[in-house]
N, C-alpha and C positions, 0 to 999 in steps of 0.2 A: 565575762565582761570585765574590762579593766577601767580603773578610775585614776584620776589625778587628784591629789589632796594637798592642802596647805595648812600648816599650823606651826607656831613656834615650838621647837623641839627641846626636850631635856633628856638627860640620860642618867642612869644609875647602874653601874656595872654593865651587863649586857642588855639591860632593859632600856628601850627608848620610848618616849611618851611625849604627848602634847602638853604644854605648860599653860594651863589656866586661861588660854585664849581660844577663840572659836576655831572649830575645824570646818574647813570648806572643801567640798568635793564635787567633781564633775566627771561625767564619762569622758574617756580619752578620745572617742571617735563620735562624730555626728551620727553615724549609723546606729549607735547604741541608744540614741534618744528617741523616744516615742511620742512625747507630748510636752507642751509648754507648762510644766508643773515644777514649782520650786518648793522644797520642803525645808522647814526651819524649826528647830527645837530650842526654845528660849530657856526652858527650865529642866534640862535633862537629869539633873541630880535631885532637885526638889520634887519634880513630878516623875516618880519612879517609872522607868522603862520607856519614857517618851523619846530618849535619845536612840535607843535600840529600835523602837517602833518606827521612828522617822527614817533611820537608815534602811530598814527592810522595805518600807514603802517606796523610798527613793529607788531602790533596785527593782522592785516588782512592777513598778509603773513605767519604767523607762523615763524617769524625770530628768529635768535639765540640771538641777543643782540641789545640793544638800548643805545646810549650814547648822552647826550645833554649838551652842554657847559653851564656854569652857569653865565657867565658875558657877557655884551654887548661887541662887538668887539672893540668899541671905549671908553670903560669905563676908560681906562688910555691911554692917547694919546702919551705917550712916545714911541719912536721908538723901535720896536722889535730888539733885538740883532741878532736874527735869520735872519730876512728879514726886514731891516730898512724902507722899503717903506710901511710897515704895522704897526699898533699899537701893543703895547706890549700885549694887552689883546685879540688879534685876534687869536682864537683857530686854525685856518687853517694855520697860518704862524708863530707859535712860538713853538719850541720844548721844552721849559722850563715849559710850562703849564701842569697841571695835565691831561687835556684833551688829550694831545698828548701822554703822558706816558701811559694812559689807552688805547689809540688806539694801541700803540705798543704791549701791552699785548694781546689785542683782536686779532690782526693780527698774533702774534706769536702762540697763542693758535690754531687758525684756521689752520695755516700751519703745526703744529705738530700733530694734531689729524686727523690721516688718516685711522683709522680702519673702516671697513665697518659698524660695529655696532654703532660706535660713530658718523659716518657721517661727519667727519671733513676733513680738507685738501682741498686745491684748485685744487687737481687733479680731484675732482668732481666739479659739477656746484657750483660756489661760487661767492659771490659778496659783495662789501662794498659800500653802497649807501650813498651819501651825498646830501641831498636836500638843495638848495640855492634859494634865491629870487632875481630877477632882476626887475628893474624899467620898466615902460611902454615904455620909450624912448630908452632903451638899447636893442639892437637886436630886434627891434619892429616887425619884420616879423615872429619871433618865439614865439609861445605860451610856448613851453618847448624846451630847448636846452640841449642835453645830450652829454657828452664827456667822454673820458677815460683818459684824461690828456695829449692828443696830438691833434694837429691841422692837422696832416698829413692825407690827404683824403684817401690815399691808405689803411690805417689801417681799415677804415670803409667799404671800397668797395671790398677789396680782399676777396676771398672765403676761409676764415680760421676759425678754431675753436675759435681763440682769440676774434673775434668780434661777436660771436653768441649771447651772452647775451645782449649786448647793442643794436644790430640791431633788435633782437626779441622784446625787450622791446619797442623800438621806434616804430616799425611797429604795434605792438599790441595796444599801447597807441593811436597812430594816428587813427587807425581803430575804436577803441572803443569810441573815443571822438569827432572826427572831427577836433581836434586841429592841428595846424602846429607844429609838433614834429620833430625836425631836429638834425642832427649831423654835424660835420665839413665837411662831404661829400656833404652836401646840403646847408650849411649856412656859411657865413663869420663871424659869431659871434665870438668874441674874448674871451669869458668866458670859457676857456677850462680847467681850473684847473691845469695848468702845474707847477705852483709854490706852489701848495697845498702840505704841508709837509706830510700829511697822504697819499695822492695820490702817492707821490714819493716813499714812503716806499712800498706801494702796487705794484708799478711798478718797484720794485727791486733795488731802490737806497739803498746803504748800510746805515744802521743805524749810525747816527752821521754825515752823509754827506748830509742829506736831505735839510738843509737850503740853500746851495749854489750849489748843484749838480742836474741838471735836469735829468730825466729818459732818457735812451737811447731809440731810436725808436724801436730797436730790443727787448727791455725788456718790452714794454707796454703789460700788461697782459690781459687787457680787463675785469679785475675783479673790477676795480674802476669805479663807475658810478657817475659822477659829474653832477647833474641835476639842471639846472637853470630854474625857472618857473616864469611867470608873476603872478601878485597878484591874479587874479581870479582863476588861475589854482592850487593855493596852499591854497585856502580858505577851511579849514577843516570843515566848517559848511555845505558844499555841500556834502552830503553823497554819491551821485552818482559819483561825481568826485573822491572821495577817493577810492571808490570801483573800478572805472576804472583804477586808478593807481595801485591798489593792484592786479587786474586781469592781467595787463600787466607784473608786476613783477613775479607773479605766473607762467605765461607762459614762461618767460625768464629764470628763475632759477628753475631747476628741483627739485622735492621733494627729501628729504633724511629722510626717516621715520625710527622710532625705531621699533625694535623687529618684531612682526607680523603685524604691521600696514601697511596699503596700501594708496597709493595716489589716492584720489578721488576728481575730480574737483579742482585739484591744492593744496589740503590740505591733510595732513596725518590723517587718521581716523582708 
């Protein structure tokens, strides 16, 4: 599979690299896309291995896009004007960063592309996944903690279509790994992503208000997957773990195949 990517480039001798700005990647062909999934790593340097994990899951699930922040979340410790409790370079909490502007474009594209042949729009099965990393002493009873940007237990337990994706993902991942994979329905972990500015946009906060305005409970879409994993669970060197995560995502987010292609074992062929 081939991809197109964009990032500001630098060079040193024969080495070329991306300079401190987000990396954005998409499959080169529509036939390489299997589902309406967008993967974004906001803290790839601070949350060890989440950049690599995001890249692998992007490939293994046939996702639409990959976005990886280019700076450490504490690279510049000046307070963010958006949310002063976070650093200026924290991509999850600053709307002035290129990462957030790119996220807005990705979300707007997904919302506007609703034609059956294009496979867009969140009217179909659609998700925006943000892998994060937690320390061993943070929420220690949870191997992986997944939230939709709210701690309200009823969102995860009520029988509604809004929580189908997150609950299917959690159940499939727990079954496939034996990990303690939990949501706010079964855990008191506080890492719910409710201040995450990309999550707020996905949960229908008006653009321009996402710094200070939390999402209304009635607007939580279930399309934002905020995943906090302990170190071992995001170790991309364990191929079996990465495949288990991808299998759970493929089960949770239905295929959206191009043309005459069919969904076989969770991928379009």
